[in-house]
N, C-alpha and C positions, 0 to 999 in steps of 0.2 A: 182876421178869417169870418170870426164870427159876424160883428155886424154886419157884413159884404154880404153873407149867407139869408141873415133876413133878409135885407135890405132885400135880391134879388127872389128870394119867396115871395116876400108880398108883393114884387114887382107880373111874378109869374099868376101870383093869384088874379090879380088887379087886369092883368092880358086876360087871362080865361073866362074872369066875370065880365069885364067886356065883349069876349066873342060868346056869349051866352047869351046878352042884351043886345047883342047887332054892332056893338057901340066902333064900327071901323076903326075910326081914326085915335080911341082910348087903348083901344086893343093894340095896336104899332108904338103907338107911346110909350105903352110898359112894357112891349117885350121886347124893343128899341133902349129900355133904363135897365128892364135884367142882364142883355148883351153887353153893356155899358158899365154894369158892377162887375160881370165876370171882369173884364178888364183890370178894374180896381182891384178888385181880389187878389189879382196879378199881381201886380203894383206893388201893393202891400205886399204880399210876400217875398220880395225881392227878387222876381223874374229879371228886371234887367244886370242883375249882377253877376249871373253865368250864361256861357253860352249856352244851356238848354236852356236858359228861361228866358231869352231871349229867343228863342226858334219858340216855346212855346206860347211867348206873347204874336209872335206874329201869326202864327198859325189863330191865334184867337181874335186877332183886328180882319183875319180873312174870313173867320165865321160870323165875326157881325156884318162884316160888307154882304152874305151870303145873308144872314136875318134879313137885313132890308130888304134884297132884294125881292125874298119871296114873299116877304109881304103882297108885293105884287100879282096878280090875279090870270097874267098873262103864260103863256106858251114860253115866249121870252124873259121874262123878270121870272121866270121859272128854270131854263134853261142857266141866266146868268149868277140863282143864285146859287146849283148844280156845280157851276166850275169853280166859284169862288171854292163851294166845303172842298171838291176835289183836291183842288192848291193847297188848302189847309190841311185834309189828310196828309196828302204829299213833305207838308213843313213838319206833322206834326212825326213822319217817321224820319224826317233828318234827328230829330232831337232827338229821339231814341235814341238812334244811331250816338246820337255825341253824346249822350248819356254811359252807352255799354252796352254791349249786347251777345247774348250768351244762347250760340249757335244753336245746339239743342231746342233751347225754351221758343225761339224764333221757328223750327222750323216747326215745332208741335202747335205753336199757333197759328202759323200758315195752314199746317193742315185744318182744323179747329175753324179757323176762318173760311177756307175751300169748300168743308163739306155746311154751311152756313150759308154760302152764299148759292152753290150753284139752285139749290131746292127754291131758294129766293128768285133768279133769275128766272128758273121755269115757270114758278108763279105770276110772277111782276109781269113779263117777257108779250105776252096777249094780249095786255091791260093797255099796254105804253105804246103812244103813235110813232110812226116808223122815224120819224126827224130824230128824237130824244133815244132811241135804244144804245144808239153807238154813245153817249155820253151820261147814259143811264149802268152801263156797263164799266164802262172806263171808271165809273164814281164806286160802280164796287169792288172795283181793284183795286183804285187809292183804300178805301176804308179796311179790303181785305188786309192792306201791306202796313197800313197803321195800325189794326191789331195784331198782327203776325210782332210786328216789333214791340208793342206795348208788351205782349208779352216775356219778349226776347230779354227787354232790357231789364224789367222788370225779374228775370232769373239771373243776372250780369251781377244787378244793385237791386237788391231787394226791394223793393217799392207797388203794394197790392191796389194803391191808387192808381195807376197805369193801365193795367187789367182790366179791373173792376169798371174804368173811365170807357174806356173802350168797346167793354158789352153792353155799356148801359148809351155810347153814340150810338152803337148799331140797332139794341131795340127801341132805341130814338127815331130812328129813322122809319122803322116798319112804320110805326104811325105816316111821317110822313107819306112814305110810297100809298098807303091805304087810302089817307085821306085824296091826291089828287089824283090819283087812279082807277082804283076801285071801290070803293067806298067809301066818302064824304062824309062827316057830319064830326059832331062837335067831339064824340067819344074819344075817336083819334088824338086829338091837341088834351085833351085831362088826362089820358097818361105818357102821351110821346113829349109834351113840353115840361111837365116837371124832370121824366130821364132825362132831356136832352141838356137843363142849365144842371142836373146835379155831376150831370159828365166833365159842364164845360170847366165846372167849379173844384170837382178833383185833380184835372190837368192845371190849373191855378194854382191850388194846392200844394200839386208835387212841384213845384216850382220855386218853393221853400227850404233855406239850406236846414240840414239838419242838423 
């Protein structure tokens, strides 16, 4: 995993550097390289060897497609990316259910996710174009479910990487929302992109056999 981590970190740094310089094609290539590196890390960890790992791998592929879609600037590209990531979160949730769930932990996760999602929705909704409101709310539901079951799975079979990754993913999405709808700027990507790839790497690493 360490080699993949270094390669992904280098690709993310290249993407951010290209962003500051306005090199859109370089940024796109570097970001897709980073996303491909996450897939490589999951394969190297042995993801195909278990039902849980295979589901995580499917989720990572959906995230790769979402990353590709979000490279576009149009509303259609954003909607396609949002759909890909929504399905990815549902597949992650299914993976955590397959891995095992502790109901009390999952309930605590649902309460925490709800407590975070409600103020986020209130903050974001006034900035959303009406055609995207339902899709964004559906996405919030999907990532909330993913976060709740990540904690529930950790409660059943301790694996701290799962709730940590879910939290990092959630926080990174704040940068995406702020960039798209509230206050665009390079600062959003400077902190959002590293957190996103850290989350994905943690999910990939969680597929390794104990």
